[in-house]
Each structure stands twice: as C-alpha cells, then as structure tokens.
N, C-alpha and C positions, 0 to 999 in steps of 0.2 A: 504493499499500500504506499502510495506517494504522499507525503505531507509537505506543507509550506509553513516555515517558522517566520512570523514577521515581528522581530524583536531588534531594537537598536542596541541594547546591552550585548556586545559579542561575546562575553565571557558566559553569560546565561545562555544565549543562543547556541553557543558551542557545547555547553552542557546538556542542553535539551536534546540537541542532534545526536550527541554521543550515546546518550541513555535510549533514545528512540531507535537508533540504528541498531542497538544491541537486542532490541525487541522486534527486530526483522522489518522495520519501516525504512522507507528511503526518504531522506530529508533534503529539501531545498531551503535556502534562506534568503531573506530580504531585510536589510538594516534600515532602510528608511521608506517614506511614503511613495517616492516616485518609483523606486525599484520594485516595491510591492504591487503598485499599479500595472506595472509592465508585466510582471509574473502573472497576475490574475487574468490578464487580457490575453495571454498567450496559451495558458495551460489550465487543466482542471486538476483537482487535487481530492483525495479522499477526506482530508480534513485540513484546515488552516488554523494554526494558533496564532492568534493575533493580538499584540499589544495596542493599547489605545493611543498612548502618548508616543508618537514617532517624529523624527525630524522631517520637516517639510509638510506635514499635515497629520490628520487625526485618523486613527484606526477605524473610528466609526464611518468616516468618509468611504473607506475601503469596503466595509461591510454593506453600505448603501449601494455602492457600485456593483457588488456581488448581486445583491437581491434585485436591482433595477434591470440586470442583464439575465435574470433567472438562472445563475450559475447554481450547479448542484452541490458544491463543495460544502461540507460541514465546516462550522466555525466555532472554535473554543477561544473565547475572550480571556486574556490574561491582563491583569493590570493591578498597580499598587493602590488604586481606588477601591475602597472596600465598603462604600456606603450602600445602603439599600437602593437608594435612588439610581446610583450608578449602575448596579446589577439589572434593575428593572429596565433601565433605559437601553442598556447593551442587549438585553433579551428581546425587547420590543422591537429594536432596530433590525433584528434577524439573527442574532447569535444563537447557537444552539445549547450553549453553556457558559458559564462565567466562573474563573478561578482567580481569587485574589493572591497577590504576591505577599510574602514569600510561600512557595508551596514545595510539596515533595515531589520529586520526579515520577515516583511510583503512581502518586494520585493523578498526576497530569496524564500519564501514559493510560490509566484505566478510564478517564473521562474521554480521552480520544478514541479509546476502543468502543465505548459505549455510543458515542456520536455515530462512529461508522456502523456499528450494529444496527442502529435506529434507521439510519439513511439507506443502508444498502440491503440489510437483511431483516428489516421488521422488527429489530429489537431481539431477534433470536440468537442464542449462543450455538445451536445446533441447526445445520443446513442439510436437509434431506432430499435427494434426487434419486429416485428409484432405491437401489440397494447401496448407493454411495452416500455417507454420511460425513460431514465435515464438523468437527469440533473447533469453533473458532478460539475460544480461550487457550485450549491445549495444543492449538495449530497441528491437528492430526486429520487424516482422512482414512476411513476404513470402508470395506466393501463387505457386506454380510459379517461384520463384526471383526474382519481381519485386516490389520494394519497395512496400509500401502506405504512403503518406505520412499518418501519423497525428499529431494533436496529443498532448501529454503526457497529458491527460485521457483522450482516446480510447484510447491505449496502455494506461493503467492500467485503464480500464474493460474492455477486451479481456482482459487479463491476469486480472483478478477474475474474469470470466465462465469462461475456460478452466479457472481454478482450482477452480471450482464447477460444471463442466459437468453437464448433466442434473440439476440440483437447482433447484427454485423459490427465488429470491432476492427478498426483499422490496425495495420502492423504498427504505424507510427504511435498510435494511442497506447498499444499494448507495450511497446518499448518504452515510451516515456513514463508509463505508470510503473514499470518494473526498474528502471535504471535512472529516472529523473535527468539531472543536467548531464550524467555521464553518457547519455545517449548522443549528445553531440560530438563525443569523440570517436565514434564508430562510423565506418564508412558504408556498412550494409546491414542487412538483417540476418546474416548467417547464423549468428549466436541465438536469435529468437526462434528460428527454424529448428535448431538442434534442441532446444528446451521444450518446444511444442511437440516434436517427434518423440522425445523421451517420456513425456508425461502422457501422450496417447498410448504408447507402448505399455506403460505401467498400468494405466487404467483398464486397458483391454485384457491384459494378462491376468488382472485381478477379477475379471468378469463383467466389467462394464460394457455397455454398447460404445461404439464409436461416436462419442458426443461431439468431438471438435472437428468441424468441417472448414475446409479451405474454401472461400468464396472468391472466385478468380477476379483478380483486378481490385479487389476491395479489402480482404483481410480474412478474418475468421468468424465463426459463429458457433457457439456452444448450444446444440440443439437438443432440447428435452422434449 
C-alpha cells in the first residue's frame, strides 16, 4: 500500500516513514504545501498522513482540494492542535481521522490500517473470495485453510488486486502503488510481469481459479 506523508518536520517525517516501511508500506514524502499539492495532483494513495501547519499553506486547503476533485485517498490528519474545535473542523472538512501530536508510531500505524480497511474493504479484517482468504492484520493468504507462502511484494499485489476486483488496472497504476517514487527509476515493467506471473502460479497451485487476467493494451483485471 502506498502512502503520502505531508509533514514539514523532516525528523518526524523520516521516523514515520521508517516505521511504516517496516510495516510493509511504501512511503512518499512532501515537506511543504506546494510539493504536497503537486503529489496529490499526480498520484493516488491508499492513505495520506496530513499535517495542518505547512510552509506555504494550510493542510486543510490540501484536504479541500482532495475532496473537490473526488480523490479516493484516505486522510489521517496529524496536528499539534488538540482542541475539540480543531478536530471537529478537520473531520468535517473531509479527514477520515485525527491524531494529535505527540503520538506513538504504533497507534498512527493502526489508524492508517483502519482507514484503509474502511475505504477499501468495508472495514473488514478478513477478505474472502471463494476459497481464498486474506487476513489483513496478519498479512496472510490461505486457500481452504492452507497457507500460501507469498513474498511481501506478492502479498501487496494480491491485496491491491482484491481491493480493486473486477476493475481494469493499468500497469502504471499497479507499479506506482507497489513501488512509489522508485517506479521512476525503472525503464520497463519486466519486474511487474515477474511478480504477477509468480503470484498467479502460486494461487493456481493452491487451487484457485486463474483470477488475474491480462487485458491487452490496458493492464490487468482480477476477475471474480
């Protein structure tokens, strides 16, 4: 899952990124208002961690821009402002949750997870597709109770597909979701083809139908 951390305190931003990376998230950063506006205009994110006080503008203006353009990104507001009025205003503006500074990184991570579950999986911890079961908190996939051994990238790919089942997803969107900014360093999609091929093989070996279909000229579709 790809996240955007909009936070001008670089030490805090680095700490958040390091912790979330260890929890299998891909993190991108923006340290000021203009950089954040550019990011949200170009990319979609599973969740945005948004500070209100930013150099060059207000995080609430970024939030308004997201909502005005019907962007699907979840938003967790983080702020040193801890009054009830600030929280209510942030949530009414369109934030999905509000966390006052200082906070524990473990709590921030669980709030991000909760937002993603609500936005993508209807708040469920368990996703079932026929005999395939994904346990989101445990980051595992089983078929008829038997564990499928997946790499981190294969699991993230499977979770992304199931969250977008029966939709055509472009190769670019999949790559950006899995690799974030690092996608710009690659010259082709060979690495993506390899991960999809390995995931398909593992699912079918475990007894699943061939859910992942290549849509010529467009991308892929997880057909249920």
